[in-house]
N, C-alpha and C positions, 0 to 999 in steps of 0.2 A: 267688579272691581277687585282692587287691593286689598280688601278688610281682611283681617288675621286675627285670631283668639290665640294667645298663648298663655298657658296654664302653667303657674310654679308652687312649688311646696317649698316652707322654710320650716326649719327645726322652729321647735319653740322657744329655744334658748336667743336664736337669731331676732324672733319676734320681738322677744322680751328687751335685747340691748338696742334693738330699733327704736322701741316704745320709748325706754328713757331718752334717748337724742331728739326724737320728735316732742317729747315736753320741755325738753332744755330749751330748743330751736321755738316752741310755741306753734305749734303744728300736730296731725296726728298721722298714723302710720297711714291712712288713706291718701290723706294728701303726700304723703313722702312716695306711695305708690305710683303716683299718677305723675308727680315729679321725674319718677326714674323712667317712669314709662316715655315721657316726654322728651326726655333729654336722650334716652338711646335711639327713638323713633326719628327724631326730628331729622337727624343727617340724610336719611332716607327716603324723605319727603320734600318731591319740588318745591321751591318756594312759593306758589301761586296756590298750594294745595290746602287742605284743611287736615289737620288734625284731631280728628274726634276721640273721644274719652268716654267711653258709655259706662257709671256705675248704679249697684245698686244702693238704695239707701234704706234706713231702716227708720219706719212712718210712728213706730210706737210712740216715740216721746214727746211727739205732737198732736196725739187723739187727743178729743175733746167728746166726751169727758174722757179722762184720762182711762185709759186699760187696766184690768187687773193684770198680774202679773200672768195668772194661769190662762189669760183669753186666748181661748183658740181662732186661728186668722193667720192671713199671710197680708202683713201690712209694711209692704215695702213697695218702692216705685225706682223707676228710673230716671237718672239723671244723665244728661248729654252736655260736655263740655268741650268745645271748639278752641282749636288753638292755630295759630299760623306757625309754620318754621323760622325760628330765627329769633324767639322769644327772647328777651334780656334779663338776668338776673342768677342768684345763684340757686341749687338745688334747693338749700333751704325757704330761700324768696320764693322760688316756682310753687314748692309744697304749701306755704303758706297761703300762697293766692288760691291753689288750686281749692285748699279746706274752705276757703272764704267763699270761694264761686259755689262750689258744691252747698254749703249753710244757705247762702243768698237763695239759690232755687229751689229749695225745697219749701213746701209752703209751712207756714208755721203754725195752723191752726185747721185741723183735719176733722170737720163732724163726721160723728160714728152716729149713723140710727140703729136703732134696735136694743141698744146696750142697757 
């Protein structure tokens, strides 16, 4: 297939500025990164294909019973968001939508046995 992974490193000051802008626009850095990925890749994808964004999500806030801060383990899951090229909206609209879709796809109560 045409799957491609791109890794980018940002300076901490850049992420700090982006975080402030995200809060002003009621989204997260994660949502903004998804919006940037979608907007930059959409022109490269044929109209009837799908753009799949795969993201790792932290499950620690959703565990029951709540995890201790020093609990060892890998409490992450993967979430796939599918989009079709040609979606509508501004960068911030897309970032807010991505954040909502991420949150909706996370199980909001994860039972942990043996804790």
